[in-house]
N, C-alpha and C positions, 0 to 999 in steps of 0.2 A: 223611458225606463230601461229599454234595451241598450246596452253599450256596444259600440262597434268593436270588432276584434282588434286587439293591439298588435302593432307591427314590431314592437320591441319585446324581447323575452322578459318574463317575470324574474325578479331578483333570485328566486330559488333556482331557476333553470341556469342562469349565468354562473352562479356559484358552483353548481354541480358540474358544469362543463369545464370550468377553469381548474377545478380541483383534480380532475382526472388527467389533465394534460401534464406531461413531464416538464418540470421547470429547469432541469439541467440536461443539456444535450451532450455532455462530455461522456466518453466511453468509461466503462467501469475500470477501476484500477487493476493493473496486471498482478499476476501471482507473485512476481518478484517484489513489487512495491508493497503488497500486503505482508509478505514474509519479512521484509526489512522493517516495516512499521511494527510488526509483532516482536521482532528481536529487540528493537529499541524500547518497547513497552515492558518487556519481560527480560530485563538485562541479566539478572542473576541466573535465571534458568538457562538462558542462551549461553552464558559463559560456562556454566556447569556442563552442559551438553558438549560444548566445544572442547573442554578439558577432558571429558570422557573419551571423545573421539580421538583426540591427539594421543592420549595415553594408550588407547587400544591399538592405534596404528603403529605407535612406537613399539609396543609389545609384540605385535605381529612381525615387524621388521627385525627386531632383535632375536626373536624366536627363529625366524627363517635363517638368519645369519648364523646362529648357534647350530642349527641342524645341518646347515651346509658345511660348516667347519668340522663338525663331529663326524659326519659320514664321508667326507672327502679327504680326511687326513691319513 
């Protein structure tokens, strides 16, 4: 009636052990890779932000050129 102890683990134990082990040993993606993936996914938002940045930079440069010409003439 008494059964000898089993040397193989029970099915529940082997499933629990394999579920906690990582299946992918690759490092997590870099910040640049995630940013590029996000830019491709949200194309319209990225283009809008790029246009705002370009317009703002152009405005600052034109404003500085105007101030330089105005005060140095």
